[in-house]
C-alpha positions in Angstrom: 80.9 16.5 84.3 78.6 16.3 87.2 81.5 16.2 89.7 81.8 20.1 89.6 78.4 20.4 91.1 79.0 17.8 93.6 82.2 19.4 94.7 80.6 22.7 94.8 77.8 21.2 97.3 80.7 19.8 99.2 82.7 23.0 99.5 79.7 24.8 101.0 79.4 22.3 103.8 83.0 23.0 105.1 83.4 22.0 108.8 84.5 24.4 111.3 88.0 23.0 111.5 88.4 23.4 107.8 87.2 27.1 108.1 89.6 27.6 110.9 92.4 26.2 108.6 91.2 28.8 105.8 91.2 31.6 108.1 94.5 30.7 109.4 96.1 30.8 105.8 94.6 34.2 105.0 95.6 35.2 108.5 99.1 34.6 107.9 99.1 36.4 104.5 97.2 39.5 106.1 100.0 39.4 108.9 102.6 39.5 106.2 101.1 42.3 104.2 100.3 44.5 107.4 103.9 44.2 108.4 105.1 44.9 104.9 102.9 48.0 104.8 103.9 49.4 108.1 107.5 48.2 108.8 109.4 49.8 105.9 108.5 53.2 107.5 111.4 52.5 110.0 114.1 52.5 107.2 112.5 55.0 104.7 112.2 58.6 105.1 108.6 60.3 104.9 108.7 61.2 101.3 109.8 57.8 100.3 107.2 55.9 102.5 104.5 58.4 101.2 105.5 57.5 97.5 105.2 53.7 98.6 101.9 54.2 100.3 100.6 56.4 97.3 101.5 53.6 94.9 99.8 50.9 97.0 96.7 53.0 97.7 96.3 53.9 93.9 96.6 50.3 92.8 94.8 48.6 95.4 91.7 48.4 93.2 93.5 46.1 90.6 93.4 43.2 92.9 89.6 43.4 92.6 89.8 43.5 88.7 91.6 40.2 88.8 89.5 38.8 91.6 86.1 39.9 90.0 85.7 36.5 88.1 85.8 34.4 91.4 82.5 36.0 92.7 80.9 35.0 89.5 82.4 31.5 89.4 81.4 30.9 93.0 77.9 31.8 92.3 77.7 30.1 89.1 79.5 26.7 89.8 76.9 26.2 92.6 74.1 26.2 90.1 75.3 24.4 87.1 76.0 20.6 86.4 77.6 20.0 83.0 79.4 23.3 82.2 81.5 23.6 85.4 85.0 22.8 83.7 84.3 25.4 80.9 83.1 27.9 83.5 86.5 27.4 85.4 88.5 27.9 82.4 86.9 31.0 81.5 87.3 32.2 85.1 91.0 31.5 85.1 91.5 33.3 81.7 89.5 36.3 82.7 91.4 36.8 86.1 94.9 36.1 84.5 94.3 38.5 81.5 95.1 41.9 83.7 98.0 40.3 85.4 99.6 39.3 82.0 99.0 43.0 80.6 100.5 44.5 83.8 103.6 42.0 83.6 104.1 42.9 80.1 104.4 46.6 80.8 106.2 46.4 84.0 109.2 44.6 82.5 110.5 47.0 80.1 110.0 49.8 82.5 111.7 48.1 85.3 114.6 47.5 83.1 114.9 50.9 81.6 113.9 53.1 84.7 114.1 50.8 87.7 113.9 53.7 90.3 111.1 55.6 88.6 107.7 56.2 90.2 106.3 54.5 87.3 108.3 51.3 88.1 107.0 51.5 91.6 103.2 52.1 90.6 103.4 49.2 88.0 105.0 46.8 90.4 102.3 47.6 93.1 99.5 47.1 90.4 101.0 43.9 89.2 101.3 42.5 92.8 97.7 43.4 93.5 96.4 41.9 90.4 98.6 38.8 91.0 97.1 38.5 94.5 93.6 38.8 92.9 94.6 36.0 90.6 95.8 33.9 93.4 92.5 34.5 95.3 90.5 33.3 92.2 92.4 30.1 91.9 92.2 29.5 95.5 88.3 29.9 95.2 88.1 27.3 92.5 90.3 24.9 94.6 87.7 25.4 97.4 84.9 24.7 95.1 86.4 21.5 93.9 86.7 20.2 97.6 90.4 21.0 98.1 90.5 23.9 100.6 93.9 22.9 101.9 95.4 24.4 98.7 93.9 27.7 99.5 95.5 27.6 103.1 98.8 26.5 101.5 98.9 29.2 98.9 98.3 32.2 101.2 100.7 30.8 103.9 103.3 30.7 101.1 102.4 34.2 99.8 102.5 35.7 103.4 105.8 34.0 103.9 107.2 35.6 100.8 105.9 39.1 101.9 107.5 38.6 105.5 110.9 37.3 104.0 111.2 40.3 101.6 110.2 42.8 104.5 112.9 41.4 106.5 115.5 41.7 103.9 114.4 45.3 103.3 114.8 46.2 106.9 118.3 44.8 106.9 119.6 46.1 103.7 117.5 49.3 103.3 116.4 48.4 99.6 114.2 51.1 98.0 110.3 50.4 97.5 110.8 49.5 93.8 113.0 46.5 94.7 111.0 45.6 97.6 107.9 45.5 95.5 109.5 43.8 92.8 110.9 40.8 94.7 107.5 40.5 96.5 105.8 40.3 93.1 108.3 37.7 91.9 107.5 35.4 94.8 103.8 36.0 94.5 103.9 35.0 90.7 105.8 31.8 91.6 103.2 31.0 94.4 100.4 31.7 91.9 101.8 29.4 89.1 102.0 26.5 91.5 98.4 27.0 92.6 97.5 27.2 88.8 99.3 24.0 88.2 97.3 22.2 90.9 94.1 22.9 89.0 92.7 19.9 87.0 93.8 19.9 83.4 90.3 20.3 82.0 90.0 23.4 84.1 93.0 24.8 82.4 92.6 23.8 78.8 89.5 22.5 77.0 89.4 18.8 75.5 89.6 18.7 72.0 86.3 19.6 70.3 84.7 20.6 73.6 85.0 24.5 73.3 82.2 26.5 75.2 82.6 29.8 73.7 78.9 30.5 74.2 79.5 30.7 78.0 81.8 33.8 77.5 79.1 36.5 77.1 76.9 35.6 80.1 79.9 34.7 82.5 81.8 38.1 81.3 78.5 40.1 81.9 78.0 38.5 85.5 81.8 39.0 86.4 81.7 42.6 85.3 78.4 43.3 87.3 79.5 41.4 90.4 83.0 43.0 90.2 81.7 46.5 89.6 80.6 47.2 93.2 83.9 46.0 94.7 85.9 47.8 92.0 84.1 51.1 92.6 84.5 50.7 96.5 88.4 50.3 95.9 88.3 53.3 93.6 86.9 55.4 96.2 90.2 54.7 98.3 92.4 55.2 95.2 90.8 58.7 94.4 91.3 60.0 97.9 95.2 59.2 97.5 94.9 60.8 94.1 93.5 63.9 95.5 96.2 63.9 98.2 98.9 63.8 95.8 97.3 66.3 93.4 96.6 68.9 96.2 100.1 68.7 97.5 99.4 66.7 100.6 101.3 63.6 99.6 102.9 63.3 103.0 99.3 62.6 104.4 99.2 59.3 102.2 101.2 57.4 104.7 99.1 58.7 107.6 95.9 57.6 106.0 97.3 54.4 104.6 98.5 53.4 108.4 95.1 54.6 109.8 93.1 52.4 107.6 95.1 49.3 107.8 93.2 47.8 110.7 89.7 48.5 108.9 91.2 47.0 105.7 92.0 43.8 107.6 88.6 43.6 109.0 87.0 44.0 105.7 89.2 41.5 103.9 88.5 38.9 106.6 84.6 39.5 106.4 84.8 39.4 102.5 86.7 36.0 102.6 84.1 34.5 104.9 81.5 35.6 102.6 83.2 34.1 99.7 83.5 30.8 101.6 79.9 30.8 102.3 79.0 32.1 98.8 78.2 28.6 97.1 75.6 27.7 99.8 74.2 31.4 99.8 73.8 31.2 96.0 71.7 28.2 96.2 69.7 29.1 99.1 68.6 32.4 97.8 67.6 31.1 94.2 64.0 31.8 92.7 61.4 32.9 95.3 63.8 32.6 98.3 65.6 35.5 97.0 62.8 37.8 97.8 63.4 37.4 101.4 67.2 38.2 101.0 66.4 41.2 99.1 63.9 42.5 101.7 66.5 41.9 104.3 69.1 44.0 102.3 66.5 46.8 101.8 66.2 46.9 105.6 70.0 47.1 106.0 70.5 49.8 103.3 67.8 52.0 105.1 69.8 51.7 108.5 72.9 52.5 106.6 71.4 55.5 105.2 70.2 56.8 108.6 73.6 56.2 110.1 75.1 58.1 107.2 72.9 61.1 108.0 74.0 60.9 111.6 77.6 60.6 110.5 77.2 63.7 108.1 75.9 65.9 111.0 79.0 64.8 113.1 81.5 65.5 110.3 79.8 68.9 109.6 80.4 69.9 113.2 83.9 68.6 113.1 84.8 70.8 110.1 82.8 73.7 111.6 84.7 73.7 114.8 88.1 73.4 113.3 88.3 76.4 111.0 91.8 75.6 110.0 90.9 72.0 109.3 90.5 69.0 111.6 93.9 67.8 113.0 94.9 64.3 112.1 95.1 63.3 115.7 94.9 59.5 116.5 91.6 60.1 118.2 90.0 61.9 115.3 91.3 59.4 112.8 90.5 56.5 114.9 86.8 57.8 115.2 86.5 58.3 111.5 87.9 54.9 110.6 85.3 53.3 112.9 82.6 55.3 111.0 83.9 54.0 107.6 84.2 50.6 108.7 80.7 50.2 110.3 79.0 51.9 107.3 81.1 49.8 104.8 80.4 46.5 106.5 76.6 47.0 106.6 76.3 48.1 102.9 78.7 45.4 102.0 76.7 42.5 103.6 73.4 44.0 101.9 75.2 43.9 98.6 76.2 40.4 99.1 72.6 39.3 99.6 71.4 41.1 96.7 74.1 39.6 94.4 73.3 36.3 95.3 69.6 36.2 94.4 69.4 36.6 90.7 71.2 38.2 87.9 68.4 40.6 86.9 69.1 42.8 90.0 72.9 43.0 89.4 72.7 46.3 88.0 71.4 47.7 91.3 74.7 46.9 93.1 76.8 48.4 90.4 74.8 51.6 90.0 75.0 52.1 93.9 78.5 51.7 93.9 79.1 54.1 91.0 76.9 56.8 92.9 79.1 56.1 96.0 82.3 56.7 93.8 80.9 59.8 92.3 80.1 61.1 95.8 83.4 60.1 97.4 85.4 61.8 94.5 83.3 65.0 94.8 83.7 65.2 98.5 87.3 64.5 98.4 87.9 67.3 96.0 86.4 69.8 98.5 87.6 68.6 101.9 91.0 66.7 101.3 93.1 69.6 100.1 92.0 71.4 103.3 92.1 68.8 106.0 94.3 65.9 104.6 94.0 62.3 105.9 91.0 63.4 108.1 89.3 64.9 105.1 89.8 61.6 103.1 88.1 59.7 105.7 85.3 62.1 106.0 84.9 61.6 102.2 84.9 57.9 102.3 82.5 57.9 105.2 79.8 60.0 103.6 80.1 58.2 100.2 78.8 55.0 101.5 75.4 56.2 102.7 74.9 57.6 99.0 75.5 54.3 97.8 73.1 52.7 100.2 70.3 55.3 99.3 70.6 54.7 95.5 70.6 50.8 96.0 67.6 51.0 98.2 65.6 53.3 96.0 66.2 51.1 92.9 65.4 47.9 94.8 62.0 49.3 96.0 61.2 50.6 92.7 61.9 47.4 91.0 59.9 45.7 93.7 62.9 43.2 93.9 61.7 41.3 91.0 
């Protein structure tokens, strides 16, 4: 039973060549999803692509629901010795549950109404959740010292996406067919990754149940995943307001504008996940005080940068009485602001999360405040200014999250 702890220590000491292979695997997957996101615009009309972008934008948060247990597992497995397999089993079960529910709902809808918006959204949601499950399983493979399976799984998943996209460009398949085929391939890859896990990580030995681990691990997974989930819901609510306000055509513009920033964020998130076991051990106990102090400084900088961004956005809105034009220059500038603020607060959150479990409520509370702020701003500016207004709402919601987290950390004195 002590092998899990040893594997976690080994996984945290990945050599640069191994990290490069991991990045190559995720890079292949990201290239596939980037192409799949943009290329269909060449064969679908604007309304069809808008529906496709809306479905992906609304359902992207489901990836984080299925992937949330990975963060708790990476933190926990680096600190335990005897309960590693039980933690892994619960992690797989919690990550697979939303995938199973979505697939169970999708199948009858896809059979009875294959061309409906419901089928499109359910297929997008199931694909997102299944990708989150694949990320969780790949994280467990890294912890047990087999990072090559992470690379293999995501190269295969990226290949699935590229192959289906090429077929869609050739045949003109509608979005529903495109996403259902991508989902089917992703499910097959995920099943292969699950089958490669050790047997005692998938089913408990007779008489060795660890039900007592479920409450603390569930709480850690929920609190650790809440921040990521609220961040994803910020994007989803912008797409929702665009559709509700009759500006669904701007969903495609917003989706394409955010693609590069999303790719950068996912790369950084992945690097942080690779380093998480080592960070979790380094920031245990008293050493966590320094990590939280650094987080407070970063959050303060994000707050000041957010104030400056608010002034700039107010000037943009004031000087464009008919709404800021969604020009490439305006959109690119707003995307850079969102990206810089998001990365700063994301790293501060990462430092806080990997200290102790007592402060996990700080990150979830801050994320919820950011979601409320983003939704409130989106309702005001998105109906007027479309994609540009959505980016303004996203940019100004992040500093609210930073301010709430910073005040809570200071009031708790980080302990």
